[in-house]
C-alpha positions as CSV (number, residue, x, y, z in Angstrom):
1,M,34.0,33.7,7.6
2,A,30.9,34.8,9.3
3,E,28.7,33.7,6.4
4,A,30.4,30.3,6.3
5,H,29.8,30.0,10.1
6,L,26.1,30.9,9.6
7,G,26.0,28.3,7.1
8,R,27.6,25.6,9.3
9,L,24.9,26.8,12.1
10,K,22.3,26.1,9.6
11,D,23.4,22.7,8.9
12,E,23.2,21.8,12.8
13,F,19.5,22.6,12.7
14,I,18.3,20.3,9.9
15,C,15.6,17.9,10.5
16,T,16.9,14.4,9.6
17,I,13.7,13.2,8.4
18,C,12.6,16.0,5.9
19,L,16.1,17.2,5.3
20,D,15.0,20.9,6.1
21,S,15.3,23.5,8.6
22,L,13.8,22.3,12.0
23,S,10.0,23.7,12.0
24,D,8.3,24.0,15.3
25,P,11.3,21.7,16.8
26,V,10.6,19.1,19.4
27,T,13.0,16.8,21.4
28,I,12.7,13.2,22.4
29,P,14.2,11.2,25.1
30,C,17.5,10.4,23.3
31,G,18.3,14.2,22.9
32,H,17.7,14.5,19.1
33,N,15.6,17.2,17.4
34,F,12.9,16.9,14.6
35,C,10.0,18.8,13.1
36,L,6.7,18.3,15.2
37,K,4.9,17.2,12.3
38,C,7.7,14.7,10.8
39,I,8.3,12.7,14.1
40,S,4.5,12.7,14.7
41,D,3.8,11.3,11.2
42,C,6.6,9.0,11.5
43,W,5.2,7.6,14.7
44,D,1.8,7.5,13.3
45,Q,2.7,5.0,10.6
46,S,4.5,2.7,12.6
47,Q,4.0,0.1,15.5
48,E,7.2,0.7,17.1
49,F,8.7,3.9,18.3
50,F,12.2,4.8,17.8
51,C,14.5,7.4,17.0
52,P,15.0,7.8,13.0
53,Q,18.7,9.3,13.7
54,C,20.1,6.9,16.4
55,R,17.4,4.1,16.1
56,E,17.2,3.9,19.8
57,K,13.9,2.1,20.7
58,F,11.3,3.2,23.2
59,S,8.7,0.8,24.9
60,T,6.1,3.6,24.7
61,R,5.3,6.7,22.5
62,P,7.4,9.2,24.3
63,A,6.0,12.7,25.0
64,L,7.2,15.5,22.9
65,R,8.8,18.6,24.3
66,R,8.7,21.9,22.2
67,K,12.0,23.6,22.1
68,N,11.0,27.4,21.9
69,L,14.2,28.5,22.2
70,L,15.6,26.8,19.4
71,N,12.9,27.7,17.4
72,E,13.8,31.4,18.0
73,V,17.3,30.8,17.0
74,I,16.2,28.9,13.6
75,K,14.1,31.8,12.8
76,K,16.8,34.4,13.1
77,L,19.1,32.2,11.0
78,K,16.5,32.3,8.3
79,K,16.0,36.0,8.4
80,T,20.0,36.3,8.2
81,A,20.0,34.0,5.1
82,L,17.2,36.0,3.4
83,S,19.2,39.1,4.0
84,S,22.2,37.8,2.6
85,P,23.3,38.7,-0.9
86,P,22.3,36.3,-3.6
87,S,25.6,36.6,-4.9
88,K,27.0,34.5,-2.1
89,N,24.5,31.7,-3.0
90,Y,26.9,29.2,-4.2
91,A,26.0,25.7,-5.3
92,S,26.7,23.0,-3.0
93,R,26.2,19.2,-3.1
94,G,22.8,18.3,-5.0
95,D,22.1,21.6,-6.4
96,V,22.1,22.4,-10.1
97,E,25.1,24.4,-11.1
98,C,24.9,27.8,-13.2
99,D,26.3,27.0,-16.7
100,A,27.4,30.6,-17.4
101,C,29.2,31.1,-14.2
102,T,33.1,30.8,-14.2
103,G,35.2,29.7,-11.4
104,K,33.0,28.9,-8.5
105,K,29.5,28.4,-9.8
106,F,26.4,29.5,-8.1
107,R,23.2,27.8,-7.7
108,A,21.0,27.8,-10.7
109,V,17.4,29.0,-10.3
110,K,16.0,28.3,-13.7
111,S,16.7,25.9,-16.5
112,C,15.9,26.8,-20.3
113,L,14.6,24.2,-22.5
114,T,15.4,26.4,-25.7
115,C,19.1,26.9,-24.6
116,L,19.6,23.8,-22.8
117,A,21.3,25.3,-20.1
118,S,20.8,26.2,-16.4
119,F,21.2,29.9,-15.0
120,C,21.7,31.7,-11.6
121,Q,19.7,34.5,-10.8
122,T,22.1,37.0,-12.3
123,H,22.8,35.2,-15.7
124,L,19.2,34.7,-15.8
125,Q,18.5,38.5,-16.2
126,P,18.9,38.4,-20.1
127,H,15.9,35.9,-20.3
128,N,13.8,38.7,-18.5
129,E,15.2,41.6,-20.3
130,V,15.9,40.6,-23.9
131,V,13.1,40.4,-26.4
132,A,14.6,37.3,-28.3
133,W,15.2,35.4,-25.1
134,K,11.7,36.3,-23.3
135,G,10.0,33.4,-25.4
136,H,12.3,30.8,-24.3
137,K,10.7,28.0,-22.1
138,L,11.9,28.0,-18.5
139,V,11.5,25.5,-16.1
140,D,12.8,24.6,-12.5
141,P,16.5,23.7,-12.3
142,D,17.1,20.2,-14.2
143,R,20.3,18.6,-14.3
144,K,19.2,16.2,-17.1
145,L,18.8,19.0,-19.9
146,K,20.6,16.7,-22.7
147,E,18.0,13.9,-22.1
148,K,15.4,16.4,-23.4
149,L,17.4,16.7,-26.8
150,C,16.8,14.8,-29.9
151,V,20.0,12.6,-30.3
152,K,19.4,12.7,-34.1
153,H,18.6,16.3,-34.9
154,Q,19.9,18.0,-31.7
155,K,16.4,19.6,-31.6
156,S,13.9,19.9,-28.0
157,L,11.8,17.1,-27.8
158,E,8.4,18.8,-28.3
159,M,6.0,16.0,-29.2
160,F,4.9,12.4,-28.4
161,C,4.7,9.7,-30.9
162,R,1.9,7.2,-29.5
163,T,2.7,4.6,-32.5
164,D,6.2,4.2,-31.2
165,E,5.6,5.3,-27.7
166,I,8.8,7.8,-27.6
167,C,9.2,11.6,-27.3
168,I,10.4,13.3,-30.5
169,C,11.4,16.6,-32.0
170,M,9.4,18.5,-34.7
171,M,12.1,17.4,-37.4
172,C,11.1,13.8,-36.3
173,G,7.5,14.5,-36.8
174,M,7.9,15.5,-40.2
175,T,10.4,12.8,-41.3
176,E,10.3,9.4,-39.7
177,H,7.0,9.6,-38.0
178,T,5.0,11.5,-40.7
179,S,2.1,8.9,-40.6
180,H,2.3,8.2,-37.1
181,E,0.1,9.4,-34.3
182,K,1.4,12.5,-32.7
183,V,0.3,14.7,-29.7
184,E,1.8,17.3,-27.6
185,L,3.7,16.5,-24.7
186,K,1.2,18.0,-22.4
187,T,-1.7,16.1,-23.9
188,E,0.1,12.9,-23.5
189,R,1.4,13.8,-20.0
190,E,-2.4,14.4,-19.1
191,E,-3.5,11.0,-20.7
192,K,-0.8,9.1,-18.7
193,Q,-1.3,11.0,-15.6
194,K,-4.9,9.4,-15.6
195,Q,-3.3,6.1,-16.1
196,L,-0.7,7.0,-13.3
197,G,-3.7,7.8,-11.0
198,A,-5.3,4.6,-11.7
199,T,-2.1,2.6,-11.1
200,Q,-1.8,4.8,-8.0
201,S,-5.3,3.8,-6.8
202,E,-4.5,0.2,-7.5
203,I,-1.2,0.1,-5.7
204,R,-3.0,1.8,-2.6
205,K,-5.9,-0.7,-2.9
206,R,-3.0,-3.3,-2.9
207,L,-1.4,-1.9,-0.1
208,E,-4.4,-1.5,2.0
209,D,-5.0,-5.0,1.3
210,K,-1.4,-6.1,2.1
211,E,-1.6,-4.2,5.3
212,K,-4.8,-5.5,6.2
213,K,-3.5,-8.9,5.5
214,L,-0.4,-8.1,7.7
215,K,-2.7,-7.1,10.6
216,E,-4.8,-10.1,10.3
217,T,-1.6,-12.5,10.0
218,R,-0.2,-10.7,13.1
219,R,-3.6,-11.2,15.0
220,T,-3.6,-14.7,14.0
221,A,0.1,-15.3,15.1
222,E,-0.9,-14.0,18.6
223,E,-4.0,-16.2,18.8
224,M,-1.9,-19.0,17.7
225,K,0.6,-18.2,20.1
226,L,-2.1,-18.0,22.8
227,S,-3.8,-21.3,21.5
228,V,-0.5,-23.0,21.7
229,E,0.3,-21.8,25.4
230,R,-3.2,-23.2,26.1
231,V,-2.9,-26.3,24.6
232,M,0.4,-26.9,26.1
233,G,-0.9,-26.0,29.6
234,E,-3.8,-28.6,29.0
235,H,-1.4,-31.2,27.8
236,E,1.1,-30.5,30.4
237,K,-1.8,-31.1,33.2
238,S,-3.0,-34.1,31.4
239,F,0.6,-35.7,31.4
240,T,1.2,-34.6,35.0
241,D,-2.0,-36.1,36.3
242,L,-1.2,-39.4,34.2
243,I,2.2,-39.7,35.6
244,H,0.7,-38.8,39.0
245,C,-1.8,-41.6,38.6
246,I,1.0,-44.1,37.5
247,E,3.2,-42.9,40.4
248,E,0.2,-43.4,42.9
249,A,-0.7,-46.8,41.6
250,H,2.9,-47.9,41.7
251,G,3.1,-46.5,45.2
252,K,0.0,-48.3,46.5
253,L,1.0,-51.6,44.7
254,T,4.4,-51.5,46.4
255,K,2.9,-50.9,49.7
256,K,0.3,-53.8,49.3
257,I,3.3,-55.9,48.2
258,K,5.3,-54.9,51.2
259,E,2.5,-55.4,53.6
260,Q,1.7,-58.9,52.2
261,E,5.6,-59.7,52.3
262,K,5.6,-58.6,56.2
263,R,2.5,-61.1,57.0
264,E,4.0,-63.8,55.0
265,M,7.4,-63.3,56.6
266,E,6.0,-63.4,60.1
267,K,4.1,-66.4,59.3
268,A,7.1,-68.1,58.0
269,E,9.1,-67.0,61.1
270,G,6.2,-68.5,63.2
271,V,6.4,-71.9,61.3
272,M,10.1,-72.0,61.4
273,E,10.1,-71.1,65.3
274,Q,7.5,-74.1,65.8
275,L,9.4,-76.3,63.5
276,K,12.7,-75.7,65.6
277,K,11.1,-76.7,68.9
278,E,9.5,-79.8,67.5
279,I,13.0,-80.6,65.8
280,E,14.6,-80.2,69.5
281,E,11.9,-82.4,71.1
282,L,12.4,-85.2,68.4
283,K,16.0,-85.1,68.9
284,R,15.6,-85.3,72.6
285,R,13.2,-88.1,72.4
286,E,15.6,-89.8,70.0
287,A,18.5,-89.6,72.4
288,E,16.5,-91.0,75.1
289,L,15.3,-93.9,73.1
290,K,18.8,-94.5,71.8
291,E,20.0,-94.5,75.7
292,L,17.0,-96.9,76.5
293,S,18.0,-99.3,73.9
294,K,21.5,-99.5,75.2
295,T,20.6,-100.3,78.9
296,K,21.3,-103.7,80.2
297,D,18.6,-103.4,82.9
298,H,15.6,-105.4,81.7
299,I,13.4,-104.2,84.6
300,H,14.2,-100.5,83.7
301,F,13.6,-101.0,80.1
302,L,10.3,-102.6,80.5
303,Q,9.2,-100.1,83.1
304,T,9.9,-96.9,81.0
305,F,9.3,-98.5,77.5
306,S,5.5,-97.5,77.2
307,S,6.5,-93.7,78.2
308,R,9.2,-93.5,76.0
309,C,7.8,-95.0,72.8
310,V,4.9,-92.7,72.6
311,L,5.4,-90.2,69.5
312,P,4.9,-86.5,70.3
313,A,2.0,-84.8,68.8
314,H,2.6,-83.2,65.1
315,G,1.0,-79.8,66.0
316,D,-0.5,-77.5,63.5
317,S,2.5,-75.9,62.2
318,L,3.1,-78.4,59.5
319,N,-0.4,-77.2,58.0
320,F,0.8,-73.7,57.6
321,T,1.4,-72.5,54.1
322,V,3.4,-69.4,53.1
323,T,2.4,-67.5,49.8
324,A,5.7,-67.0,47.7
325,D,4.3,-66.1,44.4
326,F,3.2,-62.1,44.6
327,S,2.4,-61.5,40.7
328,S,-0.9,-60.8,39.7
329,E,-1.9,-61.9,36.2
330,D,-4.7,-59.3,35.6
331,L,-2.6,-56.6,37.1
332,L,0.2,-57.1,34.6
333,K,-2.3,-57.6,31.6
334,E,-3.7,-54.3,32.4
335,L,-0.2,-52.8,32.8
336,S,0.8,-54.3,29.6
337,G,-2.1,-53.0,27.7
338,L,-1.6,-49.5,29.1
339,K,2.0,-49.5,28.1
340,K,1.0,-50.7,24.6
341,R,-1.5,-47.9,24.4
342,M,1.0,-45.4,25.3
343,E,3.5,-46.4,22.9
344,K,0.8,-46.3,20.3
345,I,-0.1,-42.9,21.4
346,S,3.7,-41.7,21.4
347,K,3.7,-42.4,17.6
348,W,0.6,-40.6,16.7
349,D,0.8,-37.3,14.6
350,I,0.0,-33.6,16.0
351,M,-2.5,-32.2,13.6
352,T,-3.8,-28.8,13.2
353,R,-7.0,-27.4,11.7
354,T,-8.8,-24.3,11.6
355,P,-12.5,-24.4,12.3
356,P,-14.7,-22.2,10.4
357,G,-15.2,-18.9,12.3
358,R,-11.8,-19.1,14.0
359,E,-8.5,-18.1,12.9
360,A,-6.5,-19.6,15.6
361,P,-5.6,-23.4,14.6
362,I,-6.9,-26.3,17.2
363,F,-3.9,-28.9,17.8
364,T,-5.2,-32.3,18.1
365,L,-3.1,-35.8,18.5
366,Q,-4.1,-38.0,15.7
367,P,-2.8,-41.8,14.9
368,L,-0.5,-42.3,12.3
369,E,-1.9,-42.7,8.7
370,P,-3.1,-46.2,8.3
371,Q,-0.9,-48.3,6.0
372,S,-2.2,-52.0,5.9
373,R,-5.8,-53.3,5.9
374,E,-5.5,-54.2,9.5
375,D,-4.9,-50.7,10.2
376,F,-7.8,-49.4,8.2
377,L,-10.1,-51.9,9.9
378,Q,-9.7,-50.6,13.3
379,Y,-11.6,-47.5,12.0
380,F,-14.3,-49.7,10.5
381,C,-17.7,-48.0,10.7
382,P,-21.0,-50.0,9.8
383,L,-23.2,-48.3,7.3
384,T,-26.8,-48.8,6.4
385,L,-28.5,-47.8,3.1
386,D,-31.3,-44.9,3.8
387,I,-34.6,-46.3,1.9
388,N,-36.0,-42.7,2.0
389,T,-33.3,-41.5,-0.2
390,A,-33.4,-44.3,-2.8
391,H,-34.1,-43.5,-6.3
392,R,-37.0,-45.8,-7.4
393,D,-35.0,-47.8,-9.8
394,L,-33.0,-49.1,-6.9
395,C,-33.8,-52.0,-5.0
396,L,-32.5,-52.5,-1.4
397,S,-31.8,-55.8,0.2
398,E,-29.9,-57.8,3.0
399,G,-31.0,-55.5,5.6
400,N,-30.3,-52.4,3.6
401,K,-26.8,-53.2,3.0
402,K,-27.1,-54.1,-0.9
403,V,-28.6,-51.8,-3.7
404,T,-29.2,-53.1,-7.1
405,R,-30.1,-51.3,-10.1
406,E,-32.8,-53.5,-11.9
407,G,-34.5,-51.3,-14.3
408,T,-38.0,-51.8,-12.5
409,K,-39.4,-49.0,-10.4
410,D,-39.9,-50.1,-6.6
411,K,-43.1,-48.8,-5.3
412,Y,-41.6,-46.4,-2.5
413,P,-43.7,-43.6,-1.2
414,D,-42.8,-40.0,-1.7
415,H,-40.2,-38.4,0.6
416,P,-38.4,-35.0,0.3
417,D,-35.2,-36.9,0.7
418,R,-35.7,-39.1,-2.3
419,F,-33.8,-38.9,-5.5
420,D,-36.2,-38.6,-8.2
421,C,-33.8,-38.4,-11.4
422,W,-30.4,-39.4,-10.3
423,E,-30.2,-43.3,-9.8
424,Q,-28.7,-42.6,-6.3
425,V,-28.9,-43.7,-2.9
426,L,-27.2,-42.2,0.6
427,C,-26.6,-44.0,4.0
428,R,-28.3,-43.3,7.1
429,E,-25.2,-42.5,9.1
430,A,-23.7,-39.1,9.4
431,L,-19.8,-39.1,9.5
432,T,-18.3,-36.3,11.5
433,G,-15.3,-35.2,13.8
434,T,-13.5,-38.5,13.4
435,R,-12.0,-41.4,11.2
436,C,-14.4,-43.8,9.3
437,Y,-13.4,-46.5,7.2
438,W,-15.7,-49.0,4.9
439,E,-15.6,-51.5,2.0
440,V,-18.0,-52.1,-0.7
441,E,-18.3,-55.0,-3.2
442,C,-19.4,-53.9,-6.6
443,S,-20.5,-55.5,-9.9
444,G,-22.0,-54.1,-13.2
445,D,-21.4,-51.5,-15.8
446,F,-20.0,-48.7,-13.7
447,M,-20.5,-47.5,-10.2
448,V,-19.9,-44.1,-8.2
449,F,-19.0,-44.2,-4.7
450,G,-19.0,-40.8,-2.6
451,V,-20.0,-38.7,0.1
452,A,-22.0,-35.8,0.4
453,Y,-23.4,-33.1,2.8
454,K,-27.0,-33.3,3.7
455,G,-27.9,-30.3,1.7
456,L,-27.3,-32.2,-1.7
457,S,-30.1,-31.7,-3.9
458,R,-32.4,-34.5,-4.6
459,K,-35.1,-33.3,-7.2
460,G,-34.0,-32.7,-10.9
461,L,-31.4,-33.6,-13.4
462,G,-29.2,-30.8,-12.4
463,V,-25.4,-31.0,-11.4
464,E,-26.4,-29.9,-8.0
465,C,-27.9,-33.4,-7.2
466,G,-25.1,-35.6,-8.7
467,L,-22.5,-37.0,-6.6
468,G,-19.2,-35.1,-7.3
469,Y,-20.5,-32.6,-9.9
470,N,-21.0,-29.9,-7.0
471,D,-19.1,-28.2,-4.4
472,R,-21.1,-30.6,-1.6
473,S,-20.2,-33.8,-2.6
474,W,-16.8,-35.8,-3.5
475,S,-16.8,-39.1,-5.7
476,L,-15.0,-41.8,-7.4
477,L,-16.3,-43.2,-10.7
478,Q,-15.5,-46.8,-11.6
479,Y,-15.7,-48.3,-15.0
480,P,-14.3,-51.8,-15.5
481,S,-11.1,-50.6,-17.0
482,Q,-10.6,-47.1,-15.6
483,Y,-11.6,-44.7,-12.7
484,F,-12.4,-40.8,-12.6
485,V,-12.9,-38.8,-9.4
486,Y,-15.0,-35.6,-9.4
487,H,-15.6,-32.6,-7.0
488,N,-17.3,-29.4,-8.0
489,N,-17.9,-31.0,-11.5
490,K,-14.1,-31.0,-12.2
491,E,-13.1,-34.4,-13.4
492,T,-9.6,-36.3,-13.0
493,E,-8.6,-39.7,-14.7
494,I,-7.1,-42.4,-12.5
495,I,-5.1,-45.3,-14.2
496,A,-5.4,-48.3,-12.0
497,P,-6.4,-52.1,-12.6
498,Y,-10.2,-52.8,-11.8
499,S,-11.1,-54.1,-8.4
500,P,-14.3,-55.5,-7.4
501,R,-13.9,-54.3,-3.8
502,I,-13.4,-50.6,-3.0
503,G,-12.3,-49.3,0.4
504,V,-13.2,-45.9,1.5
505,Y,-11.3,-43.8,4.3
506,L,-12.5,-40.5,5.6
507,D,-10.4,-38.7,8.1
508,W,-12.9,-35.7,9.0
509,P,-10.3,-33.9,11.4
510,A,-7.6,-34.0,8.9
511,G,-10.0,-32.9,6.0
512,S,-9.1,-36.0,3.8
513,L,-11.1,-38.6,1.9
514,S,-9.3,-41.5,0.2
515,F,-10.3,-44.2,-2.1
516,Y,-8.4,-47.6,-2.3
517,S,-8.4,-50.6,-4.5
518,V,-8.8,-53.6,-1.9
519,S,-7.2,-57.0,-2.5
520,H,-4.2,-58.6,-0.9
521,T,-2.8,-55.3,-0.7
522,M,-4.2,-51.4,-0.2
523,T,-3.8,-49.6,-3.3
524,L,-4.4,-46.0,-3.1
525,L,-6.5,-44.5,-5.9
526,H,-7.0,-40.9,-5.1
527,T,-7.1,-38.7,-2.1
528,F,-9.3,-35.3,-1.7
529,Y,-8.2,-32.7,0.9
530,S,-10.8,-30.4,2.1
531,S,-11.7,-28.5,5.2
532,F,-15.2,-30.2,5.8
533,T,-17.5,-28.1,7.7
534,E,-20.7,-30.5,7.9
535,P,-21.4,-34.1,8.5
536,L,-20.7,-36.4,5.5
537,Y,-23.0,-39.2,4.3
538,P,-21.7,-42.0,1.9
539,G,-23.7,-42.6,-1.1
540,F,-23.7,-44.6,-4.4
541,Y,-24.8,-43.8,-8.0
542,L,-25.6,-47.2,-9.9
543,G,-25.1,-47.8,-13.7
544,N,-27.6,-50.3,-15.7
545,N,-27.4,-53.8,-14.2
546,S,-25.3,-52.8,-11.3
547,S,-25.0,-53.7,-7.6
548,A,-23.2,-52.5,-4.7
549,T,-23.0,-54.3,-1.2
550,I,-21.6,-52.6,2.0
551,S,-19.3,-55.2,3.2
552,H,-20.2,-56.8,6.7
553,L,-17.0,-56.9,8.5
554,T,-16.7,-59.4,11.2
555,P,-13.7,-59.7,13.8
556,G,-12.7,-62.6,11.7
557,D,-12.2,-60.6,8.8
558,R,-9.9,-58.2,10.5
């Protein structure tokens, strides 16, 4: 009974992390005890601090308090356990039982690969004392001994067949696996151990990479959260200021109209008062004249006629004018335009992009993707060909809006920006940070439309010079019956009818470049998506007897 009680006491002093007796025990705020090393390692590997037993979380890493008295009790229990007779060392749950014991079985201390059985300390004695058994191979207790036995010959598995990748017994090696490559289990284990080490190293490397990525992602998420809060604050202030301006303008306008109303009403009341007086005077005169016309006294009539028949003066009241129309055409026009602008902005998309060198995205308000040609033309960008980049086989005309490949070399002066082998030309304008649209009329055998960074090479026949054949340019190649798009020397075929007019739409903030066939409708040919990092320069490559004209888009064209 005392020993059973002692066993129960030992179970009470188990660390729930290592599942062993407490070593250098410490207590955390929730009251549970752990080994100092176990709980320290657990918290060192985590961003959160919690109890591994009850899962209670702590906002900061708790201080650990050593339990000296508990440590002394555990030491005494261990001494008591060591002094207990081994015969009382019964197998418990999870232990390998002794195969030789009858009744209640003791814990096995060794397993014999020759006998294919496990033995407690007492039943193991013959293996240490009997000469015939001393040659048996003993290993730590193993409950899976039957798996180490050849199913066919019931012999111990002692070799490894590299041909079939299985463990075999000596009998198998002399029969089914005669011509196969066979090695000792230890030799194969050493070889596989090296592979295991390499795999472990790769796993550790991947684990480190994943943990690093997790850390970066967590940091990026925090930066994004701060960015969102900052952007929301900025937009909140902007819209608040806008609403304040509108309310202030509305208040001022209302006040002005009320003041004007008051002045006009006072003027109108004065006019009405004057008119009332004049009306009373006229009625009085009318009554006097009526009375005079009825008198029978000729002398009285003639004596008063001159004074009674003089009309009273009109006065100035009838010249007063009252303004009844308070509308302002200019103001209403401005307000209507502002309303349309706000309605348009309300339909814009919220775009995000991450500039180079930043991990947190930038939020921008962008108009919706254009649909009709009229929508595209609002982003029209006038372009001019740069004569300093033109190959000598190309002729520029119409104010450097048209380029023609005529086969005769123009006498252009030497310039570091000039293409010396590729029949190409770039535009002067650098496009960046906005939306741009341009159209080109083309004719001839074939034509290339594209954009490129300023760093596009100009000298030689290498792909580093051609539009679309490197990572610094994007292009559309047009034949009379087919199209191809290129970027970084990767080709994609586009099936679409030929069009003599090509529209190019660049949305630099969104990182998209689109080519359209332009007729009575806009037909999308292809869209490139990329994170543009530099200004882009439109450019052209011309086939034999080809020409390209950058369209002059006037207000009437839109």
